[in-house]
All heavy atoms as a GROMACS GRO file, in nm:
protein
  557
    1MET      N    1   3.584   5.307  -7.552
    1MET     CA    2   3.696   5.254  -7.475
    1MET      C    3   3.801   5.200  -7.571
    1MET      O    4   3.769   5.142  -7.673
    1MET     CB    5   3.647   5.144  -7.381
    1MET     CG    6   3.760   5.086  -7.299
    1MET     SD    7   3.707   4.977  -7.168
    1MET     CE    8   3.613   5.089  -7.069
    2MET      N    9   3.927   5.218  -7.534
    2MET     CA   10   4.041   5.172  -7.612
    2MET      C   11   4.112   5.062  -7.531
    2MET      O   12   4.083   5.042  -7.413
    2MET     CB   13   4.138   5.288  -7.639
    2MET     CG   14   4.075   5.408  -7.706
    2MET     SD   15   4.040   5.382  -7.879
    2MET     CE   16   4.202   5.389  -7.949
    3PHE      N   17   4.208   4.994  -7.596
    3PHE     CA   18   4.280   4.884  -7.532
    3PHE      C   19   4.430   4.899  -7.552
    3PHE      O   20   4.475   4.932  -7.662
    3PHE     CB   21   4.234   4.749  -7.588
    3PHE     CG   22   4.089   4.722  -7.563
    3PHE    CD1   23   3.994   4.758  -7.657
    3PHE    CD2   24   4.048   4.663  -7.445
    3PHE    CE1   25   3.859   4.735  -7.635
    3PHE    CE2   26   3.913   4.640  -7.421
    3PHE     CZ   27   3.819   4.675  -7.517
    4GLU      N   28   4.505   4.873  -7.447
    4GLU     CA   29   4.651   4.879  -7.449
    4GLU      C   30   4.708   4.737  -7.440
    4GLU      O   31   4.668   4.659  -7.354
    4GLU     CB   32   4.701   4.962  -7.331
    4GLU     CG   33   4.850   4.976  -7.325
    4GLU     CD   34   4.891   5.060  -7.207
    4GLU    OE1   35   4.894   5.007  -7.094
    4GLU    OE2   36   4.917   5.179  -7.227
    5ALA      N   37   4.803   4.704  -7.527
    5ALA     CA   38   4.863   4.571  -7.534
    5ALA      C   39   4.980   4.557  -7.438
    5ALA      O   40   5.067   4.644  -7.431
    5ALA     CB   41   4.910   4.543  -7.677
    6LEU      N   42   4.982   4.444  -7.366
    6LEU     CA   43   5.088   4.412  -7.271
    6LEU      C   44   5.125   4.264  -7.286
    6LEU      O   45   5.036   4.181  -7.307
    6LEU     CB   46   5.042   4.434  -7.127
    6LEU     CG   47   4.988   4.571  -7.090
    6LEU    CD1   48   4.913   4.563  -6.958
    6LEU    CD2   49   5.098   4.672  -7.083
    7ILE      N   50   5.254   4.233  -7.272
    7ILE     CA   51   5.294   4.092  -7.265
    7ILE      C   52   5.386   4.074  -7.145
    7ILE      O   53   5.454   4.166  -7.103
    7ILE     CB   54   5.363   4.041  -7.395
    7ILE    CG1   55   5.489   4.119  -7.427
    7ILE    CG2   56   5.266   4.042  -7.511
    7ILE    CD1   57   5.569   4.060  -7.543
    8LEU      N   58   5.383   3.955  -7.088
    8LEU     CA   59   5.470   3.918  -6.977
    8LEU      C   60   5.571   3.818  -7.028
    8LEU      O   61   5.533   3.711  -7.079
    8LEU     CB   62   5.388   3.858  -6.862
    8LEU     CG   63   5.466   3.807  -6.742
    8LEU    CD1   64   5.538   3.922  -6.672
    8LEU    CD2   65   5.375   3.733  -6.646
    9ILE      N   66   5.701   3.852  -7.016
    9ILE     CA   67   5.807   3.760  -7.059
    9ILE      C   68   5.895   3.725  -6.940
    9ILE      O   69   5.914   3.806  -6.850
    9ILE     CB   70   5.893   3.819  -7.173
    9ILE    CG1   71   5.965   3.946  -7.128
    9ILE    CG2   72   5.811   3.846  -7.298
    9ILE    CD1   73   6.072   3.993  -7.222
   10CYS      N   74   5.945   3.601  -6.942
   10CYS     CA   75   6.039   3.556  -6.840
   10CYS      C   76   6.156   3.487  -6.908
   10CYS      O   77   6.142   3.436  -7.020
   10CYS     CB   78   5.972   3.456  -6.746
   10CYS     SG   79   5.831   3.522  -6.656
   11MET      N   80   6.269   3.488  -6.841
   11MET     CA   81   6.384   3.414  -6.891
   11MET      C   82   6.357   3.266  -6.868
   11MET      O   83   6.304   3.228  -6.762
   11MET     CB   84   6.512   3.456  -6.820
   11MET     CG   85   6.552   3.600  -6.847
   11MET     SD   86   6.577   3.638  -7.023
   11MET     CE   87   6.719   3.538  -7.060
   12SER      N   88   6.388   3.183  -6.965
   12SER     CA   89   6.366   3.039  -6.953
   12SER      C   90   6.436   2.986  -6.829
   12SER      O   91   6.553   3.014  -6.805
   12SER     CB   92   6.418   2.966  -7.076
   12SER     OG   93   6.342   3.003  -7.188
   13GLY      N   94   6.364   2.910  -6.750
   13GLY     CA   95   6.419   2.850  -6.629
   13GLY      C   96   6.428   2.945  -6.512
   13GLY      O   97   6.469   2.905  -6.404
   14GLU      N   98   6.392   3.071  -6.530
   14GLU     CA   99   6.400   3.170  -6.423
   14GLU      C  100   6.266   3.244  -6.411
   14GLU      O  101   6.255   3.359  -6.449
   14GLU     CB  102   6.511   3.271  -6.450
   14GLU     CG  103   6.649   3.210  -6.456
   14GLU     CD  104   6.755   3.314  -6.482
   14GLU    OE1  105   6.745   3.425  -6.424
   14GLU    OE2  106   6.846   3.286  -6.559
   15LEU      N  107   6.167   3.179  -6.359
   15LEU     CA  108   6.034   3.238  -6.353
   15LEU      C  109   6.025   3.355  -6.255
   15LEU      O  110   5.923   3.423  -6.251
   15LEU     CB  111   5.931   3.131  -6.320
   15LEU     CG  112   5.917   3.022  -6.427
   15LEU    CD1  113   5.811   2.921  -6.386
   15LEU    CD2  114   5.887   3.081  -6.563
   16ASP      N  115   6.131   3.379  -6.179
   16ASP     CA  116   6.132   3.497  -6.093
   16ASP      C  117   6.203   3.614  -6.162
   16ASP      O  118   6.224   3.718  -6.102
   16ASP     CB  119   6.198   3.465  -5.959
   16ASP     CG  120   6.341   3.417  -5.973
   16ASP    OD1  121   6.380   3.375  -6.084
   16ASP    OD2  122   6.415   3.422  -5.873
   17ASN      N  123   6.242   3.596  -6.289
   17ASN     CA  124   6.309   3.699  -6.367
   17ASN      C  125   6.219   3.734  -6.486
   17ASN      O  126   6.242   3.689  -6.598
   17ASN     CB  127   6.446   3.649  -6.413
   17ASN     CG  128   6.528   3.756  -6.482
   17ASN    OD1  129   6.491   3.873  -6.483
   17ASN    ND2  130   6.639   3.716  -6.540
   18CYS      N  131   6.116   3.813  -6.459
   18CYS     CA  132   6.015   3.844  -6.560
   18CYS      C  133   6.001   3.995  -6.578
   18CYS      O  134   6.036   4.073  -6.489
   18CYS     CB  135   5.880   3.787  -6.519
   18CYS     SG  136   5.880   3.607  -6.498
   19SER      N  137   5.947   4.033  -6.693
   19SER     CA  138   5.923   4.174  -6.724
   19SER      C  139   5.791   4.189  -6.797
   19SER      O  140   5.752   4.102  -6.875
   19SER     CB  141   6.033   4.230  -6.813
   19SER     OG  142   6.158   4.225  -6.751
   20ILE      N  143   5.725   4.302  -6.774
   20ILE     CA  144   5.606   4.338  -6.850
   20ILE      C  145   5.650   4.429  -6.963
   20ILE      O  146   5.716   4.530  -6.939
   20ILE     CB  147   5.501   4.406  -6.762
   20ILE    CG1  148   5.450   4.310  -6.655
   20ILE    CG2  149   5.386   4.460  -6.847
   20ILE    CD1  150   5.359   4.373  -6.554
   21ILE      N  151   5.615   4.393  -7.084
   21ILE     CA  152   5.647   4.473  -7.202
   21ILE      C  153   5.521   4.547  -7.244
   21ILE      O  154   5.418   4.486  -7.270
   21ILE     CB  155   5.698   4.385  -7.319
   21ILE    CG1  156   5.815   4.296  -7.273
   21ILE    CG2  157   5.734   4.470  -7.439
   21ILE    CD1  158   5.936   4.370  -7.224
   22GLU      N  159   5.531   4.679  -7.250
   22GLU     CA  160   5.418   4.763  -7.287
   22GLU      C  161   5.432   4.808  -7.432
   22GLU      O  162   5.540   4.846  -7.475
   22GLU     CB  163   5.410   4.886  -7.197
   22GLU     CG  164   5.390   4.852  -7.052
   22GLU     CD  165   5.382   4.975  -6.963
   22GLU    OE1  166   5.363   5.087  -7.015
   22GLU    OE2  167   5.396   4.958  -6.842
   23ASP      N  168   5.324   4.803  -7.504
   23ASP     CA  169   5.321   4.845  -7.644
   23ASP      C  170   5.344   4.996  -7.655
   23ASP      O  171   5.298   5.072  -7.570
   23ASP     CB  172   5.185   4.808  -7.704
   23ASP     CG  173   5.173   4.845  -7.849
   23ASP    OD1  174   5.272   4.832  -7.924
   23ASP    OD2  175   5.064   4.888  -7.890
   24THR      N  176   5.416   5.038  -7.759
   24THR     CA  177   5.440   5.181  -7.782
   24THR      C  178   5.360   5.236  -7.898
   24THR      O  179   5.370   5.353  -7.930
   24THR     CB  180   5.590   5.207  -7.810
   24THR    OG1  181   5.630   5.132  -7.924
   24THR    CG2  182   5.674   5.169  -7.690
   25ARG      N  183   5.278   5.152  -7.962
   25ARG     CA  184   5.199   5.196  -8.078
   25ARG      C  185   5.055   5.230  -8.046
   25ARG      O  186   4.994   5.312  -8.115
   25ARG     CB  187   5.200   5.088  -8.186
   25ARG     CG  188   5.334   5.061  -8.244
   25ARG     CD  189   5.318   4.960  -8.355
   25ARG     NE  190   5.446   4.907  -8.396
   25ARG     CZ  191   5.462   4.804  -8.475
   25ARG    NH1  192   5.355   4.740  -8.521
   25ARG    NH2  193   5.581   4.762  -8.508
   26GLY      N  194   4.997   5.163  -7.949
   26GLY     CA  195   4.854   5.175  -7.922
   26GLY      C  196   4.820   5.302  -7.850
   26GLY      O  197   4.903   5.391  -7.841
   27PRO      N  198   4.702   5.312  -7.796
   27PRO     CA  199   4.602   5.207  -7.778
   27PRO      C  200   4.523   5.177  -7.905
   27PRO      O  201   4.533   5.248  -8.004
   27PRO     CB  202   4.511   5.263  -7.669
   27PRO     CG  203   4.526   5.410  -7.678
   27PRO     CD  204   4.663   5.437  -7.731
   28TYR      N  205   4.444   5.068  -7.897
   28TYR     CA  206   4.370   5.015  -8.011
   28TYR      C  207   4.220   5.026  -7.987
   28TYR      O  208   4.172   5.010  -7.875
   28TYR     CB  209   4.410   4.870  -8.037
   28TYR     CG  210   4.558   4.862  -8.064
   28TYR    CD1  211   4.647   4.834  -7.962
   28TYR    CD2  212   4.608   4.890  -8.190
   28TYR    CE1  213   4.784   4.831  -7.984
   28TYR    CE2  214   4.745   4.888  -8.213
   28TYR     CZ  215   4.832   4.859  -8.110
   28TYR     OH  216   4.967   4.859  -8.134
   29ALA      N  217   4.148   5.050  -8.094
   29ALA     CA  218   4.003   5.072  -8.084
   29ALA      C  219   3.925   4.945  -8.055
   29ALA      O  220   3.817   4.951  -7.997
   29ALA     CB  221   3.952   5.136  -8.213
   30THR      N  222   3.980   4.828  -8.093
   30THR     CA  223   3.908   4.703  -8.071
   30THR      C  224   3.995   4.604  -7.994
   30THR      O  225   4.118   4.606  -8.004
   30THR     CB  226   3.865   4.636  -8.203
   30THR    OG1  227   3.981   4.593  -8.274
   30THR    CG2  228   3.782   4.732  -8.289
   31LEU      N  229   3.931   4.518  -7.918
   31LEU     CA  230   4.002   4.413  -7.846
   31LEU      C  231   4.072   4.320  -7.943
   31LEU      O  232   4.185   4.277  -7.918
   31LEU     CB  233   3.904   4.336  -7.756
   31LEU     CG  234   3.963   4.227  -7.669
   31LEU    CD1  235   4.069   4.282  -7.576
   31LEU    CD2  236   3.852   4.158  -7.590
   32GLU      N  237   4.008   4.289  -8.055
   32GLU     CA  238   4.068   4.199  -8.154
   32GLU      C  239   4.200   4.256  -8.208
   32GLU      O  240   4.299   4.185  -8.217
   32GLU     CB  241   3.971   4.176  -8.270
   32GLU     CG  242   4.028   4.085  -8.377
   32GLU     CD  243   3.934   4.063  -8.493
   32GLU    OE1  244   3.836   4.138  -8.508
   32GLU    OE2  245   3.959   3.969  -8.569
   33ARG      N  246   4.202   4.385  -8.241
   33ARG     CA  247   4.325   4.447  -8.292
   33ARG      C  248   4.433   4.448  -8.184
   33ARG      O  249   4.550   4.425  -8.211
   33ARG     CB  250   4.297   4.590  -8.342
   33ARG     CG  251   4.419   4.663  -8.389
   33ARG     CD  252   4.486   4.593  -8.508
   33ARG     NE  253   4.615   4.650  -8.534
   33ARG     CZ  254   4.732   4.589  -8.519
   33ARG    NH1  255   4.735   4.462  -8.482
   33ARG    NH2  256   4.845   4.649  -8.543
   34CYS      N  257   4.394   4.471  -8.062
   34CYS     CA  258   4.488   4.470  -7.951
   34CYS      C  259   4.550   4.330  -7.933
   34CYS      O  260   4.670   4.316  -7.916
   34CYS     CB  261   4.420   4.516  -7.823
   34CYS     SG  262   4.530   4.525  -7.681
   35MET      N  263   4.467   4.228  -7.939
   35MET     CA  264   4.519   4.091  -7.925
   35MET      C  265   4.610   4.054  -8.041
   35MET      O  266   4.711   3.986  -8.022
   35MET     CB  267   4.403   3.991  -7.913
   35MET     CG  268   4.327   4.002  -7.781
   35MET     SD  269   4.430   3.992  -7.632
   35MET     CE  270   4.490   3.824  -7.645
   36ASP      N  271   4.577   4.102  -8.161
   36ASP     CA  272   4.667   4.083  -8.275
   36ASP      C  273   4.804   4.145  -8.246
   36ASP      O  274   4.908   4.089  -8.279
   36ASP     CB  275   4.609   4.144  -8.403
   36ASP     CG  276   4.492   4.066  -8.459
   36ASP    OD1  277   4.470   3.950  -8.419
   36ASP    OD2  278   4.420   4.123  -8.544
   37ARG      N  279   4.802   4.262  -8.184
   37ARG     CA  280   4.926   4.331  -8.151
   37ARG      C  281   5.006   4.253  -8.046
   37ARG      O  282   5.129   4.247  -8.054
   37ARG     CB  283   4.898   4.473  -8.102
   37ARG     CG  284   5.021   4.550  -8.061
   37ARG     CD  285   5.117   4.573  -8.177
   37ARG     NE  286   5.230   4.653  -8.128
   37ARG     CZ  287   5.356   4.631  -8.159
   37ARG    NH1  288   5.389   4.537  -8.246
   37ARG    NH2  289   5.450   4.705  -8.109
   38THR      N  290   4.941   4.190  -7.948
   38THR     CA  291   5.015   4.111  -7.850
   38THR      C  292   5.084   3.993  -7.916
   38THR      O  293   5.195   3.957  -7.879
   38THR     CB  294   4.925   4.062  -7.734
   38THR    OG1  295   4.825   3.975  -7.782
   38THR    CG2  296   4.865   4.178  -7.656
   39THR      N  297   5.019   3.934  -8.017
   39THR     CA  298   5.080   3.825  -8.092
   39THR      C  299   5.203   3.875  -8.167
   39THR      O  300   5.309   3.810  -8.167
   39THR     CB  301   4.978   3.764  -8.190
   39THR    OG1  302   4.866   3.715  -8.116
   39THR    CG2  303   5.039   3.651  -8.271
   40GLU      N  304   5.191   3.990  -8.229
   40GLU     CA  305   5.302   4.051  -8.302
   40GLU      C  306   5.419   4.083  -8.206
   40GLU      O  307   5.536   4.056  -8.236
   40GLU     CB  308   5.253   4.178  -8.371
   40GLU     CG  309   5.355   4.252  -8.451
   40GLU     CD  310   5.298   4.379  -8.511
   40GLU    OE1  311   5.175   4.396  -8.520
   40GLU    OE2  312   5.380   4.464  -8.550
   41MET      N  313   5.386   4.140  -8.092
   41MET     CA  314   5.489   4.174  -7.993
   41MET      C  315   5.560   4.048  -7.942
   41MET      O  316   5.682   4.046  -7.926
   41MET     CB  317   5.426   4.248  -7.875
   41MET     CG  318   5.377   4.387  -7.907
   41MET     SD  319   5.272   4.458  -7.777
   41MET     CE  320   5.381   4.459  -7.635
   42SER      N  321   5.484   3.944  -7.916
   42SER     CA  322   5.541   3.818  -7.866
   42SER      C  323   5.639   3.760  -7.967
   42SER      O  324   5.750   3.718  -7.931
   42SER     CB  325   5.431   3.717  -7.836
   42SER     OG  326   5.347   3.764  -7.734
   43ALA      N  327   5.600   3.758  -8.094
   43ALA     CA  328   5.688   3.705  -8.198
   43ALA      C  329   5.816   3.788  -8.208
   43ALA      O  330   5.926   3.733  -8.224
   43ALA     CB  331   5.615   3.703  -8.332
   44ALA      N  332   5.803   3.920  -8.198
   44ALA     CA  333   5.920   4.007  -8.206
   44ALA      C  334   6.015   3.981  -8.089
   44ALA      O  335   6.138   3.973  -8.108
   44ALA     CB  336   5.877   4.152  -8.210
   45MET      N  337   5.962   3.968  -7.969
   45MET     CA  338   6.047   3.944  -7.852
   45MET      C  339   6.120   3.810  -7.864
   45MET      O  340   6.238   3.802  -7.831
   45MET     CB  341   5.964   3.948  -7.724
   45MET     CG  342   5.910   4.084  -7.689
   45MET     SD  343   6.034   4.215  -7.676
   45MET     CE  344   6.134   4.156  -7.541
   46LEU      N  345   6.052   3.708  -7.911
   46LEU     CA  346   6.116   3.577  -7.926
   46LEU      C  347   6.222   3.578  -8.036
   46LEU      O  348   6.319   3.502  -8.029
   46LEU     CB  349   6.011   3.469  -7.953
   46LEU     CG  350   5.918   3.440  -7.835
   46LEU    CD1  351   5.810   3.341  -7.877
   46LEU    CD2  352   5.997   3.388  -7.716
   47SER      N  353   6.206   3.663  -8.136
   47SER     CA  354   6.306   3.670  -8.242
   47SER      C  355   6.435   3.737  -8.191
   47SER      O  356   6.542   3.710  -8.244
   47SER     CB  357   6.252   3.746  -8.363
   47SER     OG  358   6.244   3.885  -8.338
   48PHE      N  359   6.425   3.820  -8.088
   48PHE     CA  360   6.543   3.884  -8.030
   48PHE      C  361   6.621   3.789  -7.940
   48PHE      O  362   6.744   3.795  -7.935
   48PHE     CB  363   6.505   4.007  -7.946
   48PHE     CG  364   6.444   4.118  -8.026
   48PHE    CD1  365   6.332   4.184  -7.980
   48PHE    CD2  366   6.498   4.159  -8.146
   48PHE    CE1  367   6.275   4.287  -8.052
   48PHE    CE2  368   6.442   4.262  -8.219
   48PHE     CZ  369   6.330   4.326  -8.172
   49ASP      N  370   6.552   3.705  -7.866
   49ASP     CA  371   6.617   3.620  -7.767
   49ASP      C  372   6.536   3.492  -7.747
   49ASP      O  373   6.428   3.496  -7.690
   49ASP     CB  374   6.632   3.695  -7.635
   49ASP     CG  375   6.712   3.620  -7.531
   49ASP    OD1  376   6.744   3.500  -7.552
   49ASP    OD2  377   6.743   3.680  -7.427
   50LYS      N  378   6.591   3.382  -7.793
   50LYS     CA  379   6.521   3.253  -7.783
   50LYS      C  380   6.515   3.200  -7.640
   50LYS      O  381   6.447   3.103  -7.612
   50LYS     CB  382   6.589   3.148  -7.873
   50LYS     CG  383   6.593   3.186  -8.019
   50LYS     CD  384   6.456   3.180  -8.080
   50LYS     CE  385   6.469   3.201  -8.230
   50LYS     NZ  386   6.356   3.260  -8.291
   51ASN      N  387   6.588   3.262  -7.547
   51ASN     CA  388   6.586   3.219  -7.407
   51ASN      C  389   6.470   3.279  -7.328
   51ASN      O  390   6.460   3.257  -7.209
   51ASN     CB  391   6.719   3.255  -7.339
   51ASN     CG  392   6.833   3.175  -7.394
   51ASN    OD1  393   6.819   3.057  -7.423
   51ASN    ND2  394   6.946   3.239  -7.412
   52GLN      N  395   6.386   3.356  -7.394
   52GLN     CA  396   6.270   3.415  -7.328
   52GLN      C  397   6.148   3.326  -7.346
   52GLN      O  398   6.138   3.252  -7.442
   52GLN     CB  399   6.241   3.553  -7.386
   52GLN     CG  400   6.353   3.651  -7.364
   52GLN     CD  401   6.321   3.784  -7.425
   52GLN    OE1  402   6.289   3.876  -7.352
   52GLN    NE2  403   6.328   3.795  -7.555
   53PHE      N  404   6.058   3.335  -7.251
   53PHE     CA  405   5.935   3.258  -7.255
   53PHE      C  406   5.820   3.355  -7.235
   53PHE      O  407   5.820   3.432  -7.140
   53PHE     CB  408   5.939   3.152  -7.144
   53PHE     CG  409   5.820   3.062  -7.142
   53PHE    CD1  410   5.801   2.966  -7.239
   53PHE    CD2  411   5.726   3.075  -7.041
   53PHE    CE1  412   5.691   2.882  -7.237
   53PHE    CE2  413   5.615   2.991  -7.038
   53PHE     CZ  414   5.599   2.896  -7.136
   54ILE      N  415   5.722   3.352  -7.326
   54ILE     CA  416   5.606   3.438  -7.313
   54ILE      C  417   5.510   3.374  -7.214
   54ILE      O  418   5.455   3.267  -7.239
   54ILE     CB  419   5.536   3.460  -7.450
   54ILE    CG1  420   5.634   3.511  -7.555
   54ILE    CG2  421   5.416   3.554  -7.433
   54ILE    CD1  422   5.698   3.644  -7.526
   55MET      N  423   5.492   3.439  -7.100
   55MET     CA  424   5.406   3.384  -6.995
   55MET      C  425   5.260   3.422  -7.014
   55MET      O  426   5.171   3.352  -6.967
   55MET     CB  427   5.453   3.434  -6.858
   55MET     CG  428   5.589   3.381  -6.818
   55MET     SD  429   5.589   3.202  -6.797
   55MET     CE  430   5.485   3.186  -6.653
   56GLY      N  431   5.236   3.534  -7.081
   56GLY     CA  432   5.098   3.575  -7.101
   56GLY      C  433   5.090   3.706  -7.177
   56GLY      O  434   5.190   3.774  -7.196
   57ALA      N  435   4.970   3.735  -7.221
   57ALA     CA  436   4.944   3.860  -7.292
   57ALA      C  437   4.804   3.905  -7.256
   57ALA      O  438   4.716   3.822  -7.230
   57ALA     CB  439   4.955   3.838  -7.442
   58ARG      N  440   4.785   4.035  -7.252
   58ARG     CA  441   4.651   4.085  -7.225
   58ARG      C  442   4.636   4.226  -7.281
   58ARG      O  443   4.732   4.293  -7.314
   58ARG     CB  444   4.619   4.082  -7.078
   58ARG     CG  445   4.694   4.180  -6.994
   58ARG     CD  446   4.651   4.166  -6.851
   58ARG     NE  447   4.708   4.271  -6.769
   58ARG     CZ  448   4.727   4.262  -6.641
   58ARG    NH1  449   4.693   4.151  -6.579
   58ARG    NH2  450   4.778   4.362  -6.573
   59CYS      N  451   4.511   4.265  -7.289
   59CYS     CA  452   4.475   4.398  -7.335
   59CYS      C  453   4.401   4.467  -7.222
   59CYS      O  454   4.296   4.421  -7.180
   59CYS     CB  455   4.390   4.391  -7.461
   59CYS     SG  456   4.483   4.332  -7.604
   60GLU      N  457   4.459   4.575  -7.174
   60GLU     CA  458   4.401   4.653  -7.065
   60GLU      C  459   4.312   4.762  -7.122
   60GLU      O  460   4.355   4.836  -7.212
   60GLU     CB  461   4.512   4.719  -6.983
   60GLU     CG  462   4.591   4.624  -6.900
   60GLU     CD  463   4.516   4.580  -6.776
   60GLU    OE1  464   4.449   4.662  -6.712
   60GLU    OE2  465   4.526   4.461  -6.744
   61PRO      N  466   4.191   4.776  -7.071
   61PRO     CA  467   4.107   4.888  -7.115
   61PRO      C  468   4.166   5.021  -7.065
   61PRO      O  469   4.214   5.029  -6.952
   61PRO     CB  470   3.972   4.861  -7.051
   61PRO     CG  471   3.988   4.744  -6.963
   61PRO     CD  472   4.124   4.689  -6.976
   62VAL      N  473   4.165   5.120  -7.151
   62VAL     CA  474   4.209   5.255  -7.116
   62VAL      C  475   4.104   5.353  -7.162
   62VAL      O  476   4.030   5.327  -7.258
   62VAL     CB  477   4.347   5.289  -7.175
   62VAL    CG1  478   4.457   5.204  -7.113
   62VAL    CG2  479   4.350   5.273  -7.325
   63GLU      N  480   4.097   5.464  -7.097
   63GLU     CA  481   3.994   5.563  -7.128
   63GLU      C  482   4.032   5.657  -7.241
   63GLU      O  483   3.947   5.719  -7.302
   63GLU     CB  484   3.963   5.645  -7.003
   63GLU     CG  485   3.899   5.564  -6.893
   63GLU     CD  486   3.763   5.508  -6.931
   63GLU    OE1  487   3.688   5.577  -7.003
   63GLU    OE2  488   3.731   5.396  -6.890
   64THR      N  489   4.160   5.670  -7.271
   64THR     CA  490   4.205   5.769  -7.368
   64THR      C  491   4.256   5.703  -7.495
   64THR      O  492   4.301   5.590  -7.493
   64THR     CB  493   4.316   5.858  -7.308
   64THR    OG1  494   4.356   5.953  -7.406
   64THR    CG2  495   4.437   5.776  -7.268
   65SER      N  496   4.247   5.775  -7.606
   65SER     CA  497   4.302   5.726  -7.732
   65SER      C  498   4.442   5.782  -7.754
   65SER      O  499   4.507   5.751  -7.852
   65SER     CB  500   4.212   5.765  -7.848
   65SER     OG  501   4.201   5.905  -7.858
   66LYS      N  502   4.491   5.864  -7.660
   66LYS     CA  503   4.622   5.924  -7.671
   66LYS      C  504   4.729   5.823  -7.635
   66LYS      O  505   4.724   5.760  -7.528
   66LYS     CB  506   4.631   6.044  -7.577
   66LYS     CG  507   4.762   6.117  -7.585
   66LYS     CD  508   4.762   6.238  -7.491
   66LYS     CE  509   4.898   6.303  -7.494
   66LYS     NZ  510   4.907   6.414  -7.399
   67PRO      N  511   4.831   5.804  -7.720
   67PRO     CA  512   4.941   5.712  -7.687
   67PRO      C  513   5.014   5.757  -7.562
   67PRO      O  514   5.030   5.876  -7.537
   67PRO     CB  515   5.032   5.720  -7.809
   67PRO     CG  516   4.949   5.776  -7.918
   67PRO     CD  517   4.847   5.863  -7.852
   68ARG      N  518   5.058   5.660  -7.482
   68ARG     CA  519   5.134   5.692  -7.359
   68ARG      C  520   5.278   5.728  -7.392
   68ARG      O  521   5.346   5.789  -7.312
   68ARG     CB  522   5.133   5.574  -7.264
   68ARG     CG  523   4.998   5.553  -7.202
   68ARG     CD  524   4.995   5.444  -7.100
   68ARG     NE  525   5.121   5.379  -7.076
   68ARG     CZ  526   5.147   5.305  -6.969
   68ARG    NH1  527   5.056   5.290  -6.878
   68ARG    NH2  528   5.263   5.246  -6.954
   69PHE      N  529   5.328   5.683  -7.508
   69PHE     CA  530   5.467   5.706  -7.544
   69PHE      C  531   5.475   5.795  -7.665
   69PHE      O  532   5.394   5.785  -7.757
   69PHE     CB  533   5.536   5.572  -7.577
   69PHE     CG  534   5.537   5.477  -7.461
   69PHE    CD1  535   5.440   5.381  -7.447
   69PHE    CD2  536   5.636   5.486  -7.363
   69PHE    CE1  537   5.440   5.293  -7.340
   69PHE    CE2  538   5.636   5.400  -7.256
   69PHE     CZ  539   5.538   5.304  -7.243
   70SER      N  540   5.574   5.882  -7.669
   70SER     CA  541   5.593   5.972  -7.782
   70SER      C  542   5.662   5.898  -7.896
   70SER      O  543   5.748   5.813  -7.873
   70SER     CB  544   5.680   6.090  -7.739
   70SER     OG  545   5.716   6.167  -7.849
   71ALA      N  546   5.628   5.930  -8.018
   71ALA     CA  547   5.690   5.869  -8.136
   71ALA      C  548   5.830   5.926  -8.161
   71ALA      O  549   5.902   5.876  -8.245
   71ALA     CB  550   5.602   5.888  -8.258
   72THR      N  551   5.868   6.030  -8.091
   72THR     CA  552   6.000   6.091  -8.112
   72THR      C  553   6.095   6.056  -8.002
   72THR      O  554   6.061   6.016  -7.897
   72THR     CB  555   5.990   6.244  -8.123
   72THR    OG1  556   5.933   6.295  -8.004
   72THR    CG2  557   5.909   6.283  -8.244
   0.00000   0.00000   0.00000
């Protein structure tokens, strides 16, 4: 089983204005590596816009090792 990284971000003060950010690099072979990636993604999102708030992160189990997104 592989794991896909996801984070939930919201605009500060607007908890009804949220988005799920899906990783474009995974999936990952271990839960630990996936969680490391959610930390990396969270830091990157906050560096783009300080008005965002990370509400949560998780790693979803997936059956395939094939990336959902193309590198091109």
